[in-house]
C-alpha positions in Angstrom: -22.4 48.7 -0.4 -21.1 52.0 1.0 -18.5 52.0 3.8 -21.0 53.2 6.4 -23.4 50.4 5.5 -20.6 47.8 5.7 -19.7 49.1 9.2 -23.4 48.9 10.3 -23.7 45.4 8.9 -20.5 44.3 10.7 -21.7 45.8 14.0 -25.1 44.0 13.8 -23.3 40.7 12.9 -21.0 41.2 15.8 -23.9 41.8 18.3 -25.5 38.6 17.1 -22.4 36.5 17.7 -22.2 34.1 20.6 -21.2 35.7 24.0 -18.1 34.1 25.5 -19.3 33.5 29.0 -19.1 29.8 30.0 -20.5 28.8 33.4 -18.5 26.7 35.8 -18.4 22.9 35.1 -20.3 20.9 37.8 -19.6 17.4 36.6 -23.3 16.8 35.9 -23.3 18.1 32.3 -23.9 15.9 29.3 -21.0 15.5 26.9 -22.8 17.4 24.2 -23.5 20.3 26.6 -19.9 20.5 27.6 -18.7 20.8 23.9 -21.5 23.2 23.0 -20.9 25.6 25.9 -17.3 25.2 27.2 -15.3 25.4 24.0 -15.7 29.0 22.8 -12.3 29.7 21.4 -9.2 28.6 19.4 -8.9 24.9 18.6 -11.7 24.4 21.2 -14.1 26.3 19.0 -12.9 24.3 15.9 -13.8 21.1 17.9 -17.2 22.5 18.8 -18.0 23.5 15.3 -16.9 20.1 14.0 -19.2 18.4 16.5 -22.1 20.6 15.5 -21.6 19.8 11.8 -21.2 16.1 12.4 -24.4 16.1 14.5 -26.3 18.1 11.9 -25.1 16.0 9.0 -26.2 12.9 10.9 -29.6 14.3 11.8 -30.1 15.4 8.1 -29.5 11.7 7.1 -26.6 12.6 4.9 -24.6 9.8 3.3 -21.4 10.0 5.3 -18.0 9.0 3.9 -15.3 8.6 6.5 -11.6 8.6 5.7 -8.9 7.3 8.2 -5.2 7.5 7.7 -2.3 7.1 10.1 -1.8 4.2 12.5 -5.3 4.4 14.0 -6.1 0.7 14.5 -2.9 0.1 16.5 -4.1 3.1 18.7 -7.5 1.4 19.1 -9.4 4.4 17.6 -11.5 1.9 15.5 -12.7 0.1 18.6 -13.3 3.2 20.7 -14.9 5.4 17.9 -15.2 4.1 14.4 -17.0 0.8 15.1 -19.5 2.4 17.5 -20.3 5.0 14.8 -20.8 2.4 12.2 -23.1 0.4 14.5 -25.2 3.5 15.1 -25.5 3.9 11.3 -23.5 7.2 11.2 -20.8 6.0 8.7 -21.9 4.7 5.3 -18.6 4.3 3.5 -15.0 4.0 4.8 -11.7 4.7 3.0 -8.5 3.7 4.9 -5.1 2.2 4.4 -4.2 -1.4 4.1 -2.0 -1.0 7.1 -4.9 -0.1 9.3 -6.8 -3.2 8.3 -3.7 -5.4 8.7 -2.8 -4.2 12.2 -6.5 -4.6 13.2 -6.1 -8.3 12.7 -3.3 -8.7 15.3 -5.8 -8.8 18.2 -8.0 -11.3 16.5 -5.4 -14.0 16.7 -4.4 -13.3 20.2 -1.6 -10.8 19.9 -1.4 -7.6 21.9 -0.3 -4.0 21.3 1.2 -2.4 24.3 2.0 1.1 25.5 5.8 1.6 25.5 8.4 4.4 26.0 9.2 6.0 22.6 12.6 7.1 24.0 13.8 3.8 25.3 16.1 3.2 22.3 15.2 1.8 18.9 18.4 -0.2 18.7 17.5 -2.0 21.9 13.9 -2.5 20.7 15.2 -4.1 17.5 17.5 -6.5 19.4 14.5 -7.5 21.5 12.4 -7.9 18.3 9.8 -5.3 19.4 8.2 -3.3 16.6 7.5 0.4 17.5 4.8 2.7 16.3 5.7 5.9 18.3 4.6 5.0 21.8 3.0 1.6 20.9 4.8 -1.7 20.5 4.3 -5.4 19.7 6.4 -8.4 19.1 7.8 -9.1 15.7 6.1 -12.5 15.8 2.8 -10.6 15.6 3.6 -9.6 12.1 4.7 -13.1 11.0 1.5 -14.7 12.4 -0.7 -12.0 10.8 1.0 -12.7 7.5 0.1 -16.4 7.8 -3.5 -15.5 8.6 -3.9 -13.3 5.5 -2.0 -15.7 3.2 -4.3 -18.5 4.2 -7.4 -16.5 3.6 -6.2 -15.1 0.3 -5.6 -18.6 -1.1 -9.3 -19.3 -0.8 -11.3 -20.0 -4.0 -13.5 -16.8 -3.6 -10.4 -14.6 -4.0 -9.1 -16.1 -7.2 -10.3 -13.4 -9.6 -10.0 -9.7 -10.4 -11.8 -7.4 -8.0 -11.9 -4.0 -6.4 -10.7 -3.1 -2.9 -14.3 -3.1 -1.7 -14.8 -6.7 -2.9 -11.5 -7.8 -1.3 -12.3 -6.2 2.0 -15.8 -7.5 2.0 -14.6 -11.1 1.5 -11.9 -10.6 4.2 -14.6 -9.2 6.5 -16.8 -12.2 6.0 -14.0 -14.7 6.7 -12.6 -12.7 9.7 -16.2 -12.7 11.1 -16.2 -16.5 11.0 -12.8 -16.7 12.7 -14.0 -14.3 15.4 -17.1 -16.4 16.0 -15.1 -19.6 16.2 -12.6 -18.1 18.7 -15.3 -16.4 20.7 -13.9 -12.9 20.1 -16.0 -10.3 21.9 -14.5 -7.1 20.3 -15.1 -7.4 16.5 -12.6 -6.1 14.0 -13.2 -3.2 11.6 -13.2 -5.6 8.7 -16.0 -7.9 10.1 -18.0 -4.9 11.4 -18.1 -3.3 7.9 -19.0 -6.6 6.4 -21.8 -7.0 8.9 -23.2 -3.5 8.3 -22.7 -3.4 4.5 -20.1 -0.5 4.7 -17.8 -0.6 1.7 -14.1 -0.2 2.6 -11.9 1.4 -0.1 -8.1 1.6 -0.1 -6.6 4.2 -2.4 -3.1 2.8 -2.2 -3.8 -0.9 -1.6 -0.3 -1.9 -2.7 1.1 0.2 0.2 0.5 -2.3 3.1 1.2 -5.8 4.3 -2.0 -7.4 3.1 -0.9 -6.6 -0.5 2.7 -7.6 0.3 1.3 -11.1 1.0 -0.6 -11.0 -2.3 2.8 -10.3 -4.0 4.3 -13.3 -2.1 1.5 -15.7 -3.2 1.7 -14.6 -6.8 5.5 -15.4 -6.8 4.9 -18.7 -5.1 2.0 -19.9 -7.2 2.3 -18.0 -10.4 -0.8 -18.0 -12.6 -2.6 -20.4 -10.3 -3.0 -17.5 -7.9 -5.5 -15.3 -9.7 -6.2 -12.4 -7.3 -5.7 -9.0 -8.9 -6.9 -5.6 -7.8 -8.7 -3.7 -10.5 -7.7 -0.1 -9.7 -9.6 1.2 -12.7 -12.9 -0.2 -11.5 -12.1 0.8 -8.0 -11.8 4.5 -8.8 -15.0 4.2 -10.9 -16.8 2.5 -8.1 -16.0 5.4 -5.7 -17.5 7.9 -8.1 -20.5 5.6 -8.6 -21.1 5.4 -4.9 -21.2 9.1 -4.6 -23.4 9.5 -7.7 -25.7 6.9 -6.1 -26.0 8.9 -2.9 -26.9 12.2 -4.4 -28.3 11.1 -7.7 -30.3 7.9 -7.0 -31.0 8.3 -3.2 -31.3 12.1 -3.4 -29.2 12.6 -0.2 -26.7 15.2 0.8 -23.2 14.0 1.4 -20.8 14.5 4.3 -17.1 13.6 4.6 -15.4 13.1 8.0 -11.7 13.2 7.5 -9.4 11.6 10.1 -5.8 12.6 9.4 -5.7 13.4 5.7 -3.4 11.3 3.5 -4.3 9.2 0.5 -7.7 8.1 2.0 -8.8 11.8 2.0 -8.0 12.6 -1.6 -9.1 9.2 -2.9 -12.6 9.9 -1.5 -12.7 13.5 -2.5 -11.5 12.8 -6.1 -14.8 11.1 -6.8 -16.3 14.5 -7.5 -13.8 15.7 -10.2 -14.0 12.2 -11.7 -17.7 12.7 -12.2 -17.8 16.3 -13.2 -14.4 17.1 -14.8 -13.6 13.7 -16.4 -16.9 12.1 -17.1 -19.1 15.1 -17.5 -21.7 14.0 -15.0 -23.0 17.0 -13.0 -22.3 17.1 -9.3 -22.0 19.8 -6.7 -19.5 18.2 -4.2 -19.8 17.3 -0.6 -22.2 19.3 1.5 -20.4 18.8 4.8 -16.6 18.7 5.2 -15.1 18.0 8.7 -11.4 17.4 8.9 -9.0 16.5 11.8 -5.3 16.9 10.9 -2.1 18.4 12.3 -0.7 19.6 9.0 -0.4 23.3 8.3 -2.4 24.6 5.4 0.4 26.5 3.7 2.6 23.5 2.6 0.6 22.6 -0.5 0.0 19.1 0.7 -3.4 17.4 0.2 -3.5 16.3 3.8 -3.9 19.9 4.9 -6.1 21.2 2.0 -9.1 22.9 3.6 -12.6 22.9 2.2 -12.3 26.2 0.4 -9.3 25.0 -1.6 -11.2 21.7 -2.3 -14.1 23.8 -3.6 -11.9 25.2 -6.4 -11.5 21.6 -7.6 -15.2 20.9 -7.4 -14.8 18.5 -4.5 -16.9 20.5 -2.0 -20.0 22.6 -2.5 -20.0 26.4 -2.0 -22.6 26.0 0.8 -20.2 23.6 2.6 -17.4 26.2 2.4 -19.6 28.9 3.9 -21.7 26.9 6.4 -20.7 23.3 6.5 -17.0 22.9 6.9 -14.3 22.9 9.6 -10.6 22.0 9.8 -9.7 21.1 13.3 -6.0 21.4 13.8 -5.3 18.6 16.1 -4.1 15.0 16.7 -7.1 12.9 15.9 -6.5 10.6 18.9 -6.7 13.6 21.3 -10.1 14.9 20.1 -12.2 12.3 18.2 -13.1 10.1 21.2 -14.7 13.1 22.9 -16.7 13.9 19.8 -17.8 10.3 19.4 -18.9 10.3 23.1 -20.9 13.4 22.6 -22.6 12.1 19.4 -23.4 8.7 20.8 -24.7 10.1 24.1 -27.5 11.9 22.1 -30.3 9.4 21.4 -31.5 11.6 18.5 -28.2 11.0 16.6 -28.7 7.8 14.8 -29.4 6.5 11.3 -30.6 3.2 9.8 -27.5 1.5 8.3 -27.6 2.3 4.6 -25.7 -0.8 3.4 -24.0 0.9 0.5 -22.0 -2.2 -0.3 -25.2 -4.0 -1.3 -25.9 -1.2 -3.8 -22.5 -1.2 -5.5 -23.5 -3.1 -8.6 -26.6 -0.9 -9.1 -24.5 2.2 -8.5 -21.9 1.2 -11.1 -24.5 0.3 -13.7 -26.3 3.6 -13.2 -23.2 5.6 -13.6 -22.2 3.6 -16.7 -25.6 4.5 -18.3 -24.9 8.2 -17.6 -21.6 7.8 -19.4 -23.3 6.1 -22.3 -25.6 9.0 -22.7 -22.6 11.3 -23.0 -20.5 9.1 -25.1 -20.4 11.4 -28.2 -19.4 14.4 -26.1 -16.8 12.4 -24.1 -15.2 11.1 -27.3 -14.3 14.7 -28.1 -12.2 14.9 -24.9 -9.8 12.2 -26.1 -8.7 14.2 -29.1 -5.7 16.5 -28.9 -3.4 17.9 -31.5 -0.1 16.5 -30.4 3.0 18.2 -31.8 4.5 16.2 -34.6 8.2 15.4 -34.9 10.2 15.8 -38.1 9.0 13.6 -41.0 11.1 10.8 -42.5 11.6 12.9 -45.7 13.0 15.9 -43.8 15.2 13.5 -41.8 16.6 12.0 -45.0 17.1 15.4 -46.7 19.1 16.5 -43.6 21.2 13.4 -43.8 21.8 14.1 -47.6 22.7 17.7 -46.9 25.2 16.6 -44.2 26.8 14.1 -46.5 27.3 16.8 -49.2 28.9 19.2 -46.8 31.2 16.5 -45.6 32.2 15.7 -49.2 33.0 19.3 -49.9 35.2 19.5 -46.9 37.2 16.5 -48.0 37.5 17.8 -51.6 39.2 20.9 -50.2 
């Protein structure tokens, strides 16, 4: 295209762009209207675009994978946002940390997390046995009681086998739901909600959290009698199988909503290179990619990796990079409640719960059949001409030569 034509195209595109001319807020607007019309610039526009993409992916009935890192359950984000989104059918699969699931259980057994002054002095907090997560705090006894809860549950007969993190969390969700019912808990936990709605919960670093620390304790106490093991091989395969099930079997587009980056983000996104790069099963990546994170994009960290960079790895589709992605540079807790409010205030934004957990065995079996079809070609990927070290004969000849040289020196 000639320079003049480029200039004309740019001018036409500019004239079609939205006019920055918001009207005065009256207090009568709907949340969605506020976000759509009052956020024209900077991080505000990032927030607006994220909302529009989340709404569009929900209305398109995409399979939505949510990732959540950071101390979000102590902050109550699961109760204010994530659980309502699950109940509306807008989240089909969740990847989070063991810590988030562990801290969620504090409230179930009657403990409270309180707002505190982060500058009051950590030495004093330690003396008072108050645990601090920035400006949140709870008694140390809260941890000890929660350890007892999970230890008692994990000793149950249903847990005495090898399983994936989704199986572990589904069992915990079932048992926690029973406890909530017995205690008359009005605000359900994330574990029990996901169990109730068939939302699988993955944990990419399951050993990095207090639920697993209690598994370690039980293994050391009971030895081989305690048989719970986490099958990380099957867990990674299951994530890929879930994504293959969504776009392959169900024929749905896929969206990923990323709250905070971290291991949950990459553990979910790596399902695509697992399929395409490693297993040779064609995939095109996520169709929508919405991320909320404070990290700068120039530090090489996966937490800050934008959709375009992810596309070079095959994790995100080209269409998503161009039309379906947004990185909102913000603290999740400052922005996400507003977007949740806007989404849930629109009666058109809802989906029937997909209950992906119920399809996990079918999904795994289907992906295994795809691998079996490609077995011959995949076997070629395990062959590599490794450099060989010196042979035994060459080693012995070197030793013989050294001995002869030494003998000559002595004879002199």
